[in-house]
MARVODREN-816108 format. One line per 3 residues: number of its first residue (from 1); their letters; for each residue x, y, z of C-alpha. Coordinates in steps of 0.1 Angstrom, whole numbers, plus 5000, padded with zeros to 4 digits. Layout:
<rs>
NUM> A> X/Y/Z ~ ...
</rs>
This chain:
<rs>
1> XXX> 5025/4758/4822 ~ 5054/4750/4846 ~ 5071/4717/4841
4> XXX> 5042/4693/4839 ~ 5019/4716/4859 ~ 4991/4731/4837
7> XXX> 4966/4755/4852 ~ 4935/4771/4835 ~ 4934/4809/4838
10> XXX> 4905/4826/4855 ~ 4895/4855/4832 ~ 4869/4881/4841
13> XXX> 4845/4885/4812 ~ 4853/4906/4782 ~ 4876/4931/4799
16> XXX> 4893/4952/4772 ~ 4925/4955/4793 ~ 4929/4917/4795
19> XXX> 4919/4912/4759 ~ 4946/4938/4749 ~ 4972/4921/4770
22> XXX> 4964/4886/4757 ~ 4966/4898/4721 ~ 5002/4908/4727
25> XXX> 5032/4885/4727 ~ 5039/4871/4763 ~ 5075/4877/4773
28> XXX> 5075/4859/4806 ~ 5052/4849/4835 ~ 5057/4861/4871
31> XXX> 5043/4843/4901 ~ 5031/4867/4927 ~ 5021/4857/4963
34> XXX> 4997/4880/4981 ~ 4981/4877/5015 ~ 4944/4889/5013
37> XXX> 4921/4887/5043 ~ 4944/4863/5061 ~ 4946/4839/5032
40> XXX> 4976/4834/5010 ~ 4968/4836/4973 ~ 4990/4831/4942
43> XXX> 4986/4849/4910 ~ 5003/4846/4876 ~ 5013/4879/4861
46> XXX> 5018/4880/4824 ~ 5045/4905/4812 ~ 5036/4913/4776
49> XXX> 5053/4930/4747 ~ 5041/4964/4734 ~ 5024/4994/4748
52> XXX> 4999/4993/4777 ~ 4961/4997/4771 ~ 4948/5033/4777
55> XXX> 4912/5036/4786 ~ 4892/5061/4766 ~ 4885/5082/4797
58> XXX> 4923/5084/4804 ~ 4935/5098/4770 ~ 4967/5119/4774
61> XXX> 4964/5156/4766 ~ 4989/5177/4748 ~ 5007/5207/4763
64> XXX> 5028/5218/4792 ~ 5017/5211/4828 ~ 5035/5227/4858
67> XXX> 5034/5209/4892 ~ 5043/5222/4927 ~ 5044/5193/4951
70> XXX> 5039/5200/4988 ~ 5038/5176/5018 ~ 5000/5171/5015
73> XXX> 4989/5191/4985 ~ 4998/5194/4948 ~ 4993/5226/4927
76> XXX> 4986/5218/4890 ~ 4989/5246/4864 ~ 4981/5240/4827
79> XXX> 4973/5264/4798 ~ 4936/5262/4804 ~ 4933/5251/4841
82> XXX> 4948/5256/4875 ~ 4940/5235/4905 ~ 4951/5229/4941
85> XXX> 4945/5193/4951 ~ 4950/5173/4983 ~ 4968/5140/4981
88> XXX> 4943/5112/4987 ~ 4914/5132/5002 ~ 4890/5103/5002
91> XXX> 4913/5081/5023 ~ 4894/5066/5052 ~ 4911/5075/5085
94> XXX> 4920/5042/5102 ~ 4948/5055/5125 ~ 4927/5049/5156
97> XXX> 4919/5013/5146 ~ 4956/5007/5139 ~ 4966/5023/5172
100> XXX> 4941/5001/5191 ~ 4955/4970/5174 ~ 4991/4980/5182
103> XXX> 4981/4985/5219 ~ 4965/4951/5219 ~ 4997/4936/5203
106> XXX> 5018/4953/5230 ~ 4997/4939/5259 ~ 4997/4903/5247
109> XXX> 5034/4896/5249 ~ 5036/4912/5283 ~ 5009/4889/5296
112> XXX> 5023/4858/5280 ~ 5060/4865/5288 ~ 5063/4884/5321
115> XXX> 5098/4869/5326 ~ 5111/4888/5296 ~ 5103/4922/5310
118> XXX> 5118/4943/5339 ~ 5092/4951/5366 ~ 5069/4981/5364
121> XXX> 5081/5012/5383 ~ 5070/5047/5394 ~ 5090/5076/5379
124> XXX> 5101/5108/5397 ~ 5068/5126/5388 ~ 5048/5098/5403
127> XXX> 5036/5082/5370 ~ 5035/5044/5367 ~ 5057/5032/5339
130> XXX> 5057/4998/5322 ~ 5089/4977/5326 ~ 5113/4976/5296
133> XXX> 5124/4944/5278 ~ 5153/4926/5295 ~ 5186/4924/5277
136> XXX> 5198/4892/5262 ~ 5184/4862/5243 ~ 5148/4854/5252
139> XXX> 5121/4829/5242 ~ 5088/4844/5233 ~ 5054/4827/5236
142> XXX> 5030/4841/5210 ~ 4993/4834/5215 ~ 4968/4828/5188
145> XXX> 4951/4861/5196 ~ 4984/4879/5191 ~ 4988/4862/5156
148> XXX> 4952/4871/5147 ~ 4957/4907/5158 ~ 4989/4910/5139
151> XXX> 4973/4897/5107 ~ 4943/4920/5112 ~ 4967/4950/5115
154> XXX> 4986/4939/5084 ~ 4953/4935/5065 ~ 4942/4970/5075
157> XXX> 4975/4985/5064 ~ 4974/4966/5031 ~ 4939/4979/5024
160> XXX> 4950/5015/5033 ~ 4981/5013/5010 ~ 4960/4998/4981
163> XXX> 4934/5026/4984 ~ 4961/5053/4986 ~ 4978/5039/4955
166> XXX> 4945/5039/4937 ~ 4938/5075/4946 ~ 4973/5085/4935
169> XXX> 4968/5068/4902 ~ 4936/5087/4897 ~ 4954/5120/4904
172> XXX> 4981/5110/4878 ~ 4954/5104/4852 ~ 4939/5138/4859
175> XXX> 4973/5155/4854 ~ 4980/5136/4822 ~ 4947/5146/4807
178> XXX> 4959/5182/4809 ~ 4992/5177/4791 ~ 5021/5154/4782
181> XXX> 5050/5176/4792 ~ 5054/5178/4830 ~ 5075/5205/4846
184> XXX> 5085/5200/4883 ~ 5108/5219/4906 ~ 5138/5199/4918
187> XXX> 5130/5185/4953 ~ 5149/5164/4977 ~ 5126/5134/4986
190> XX> 5151/5117/5010 ~ 5135/5132/5041
</rs>
């Protein structure tokens, strides 16, 4: 309910997570806008009081777990197990698709706005180079194909990020099954 606007919620069956959340006291409601498959969708997120629901398969273990985090791997050592795991090994490689879409997005403004680019030239080694963007304020004409390509690239990157986040969550659950005290070396994550 917001002002005089009242909406019926869309609930998916007897999901224990949703039932646990609805049994708690609602503190506030957050409106979230997400763009999925080139369509803008709005969701109401309920922020509830209390502890989150823990699935039976994700029960937290007891003990000390040591982690060594590398750029693409993580070493996990517990009292009864030691593992070396890759970060998101099941992630589908879509770099080539993203690269193709970026190339298409680069060609489209050049074709529609030739007056905004310096002319192409041949460098000292005899290679043909594309002209750079002219300095100053410019008006850009963006085609429908450019907009559809940009939204396709954004959708592909959104799916990739969501899948990566899901795989990282699965790895966190595997680590928490081994123990509840996590020991890490101090790392500088700024780079």
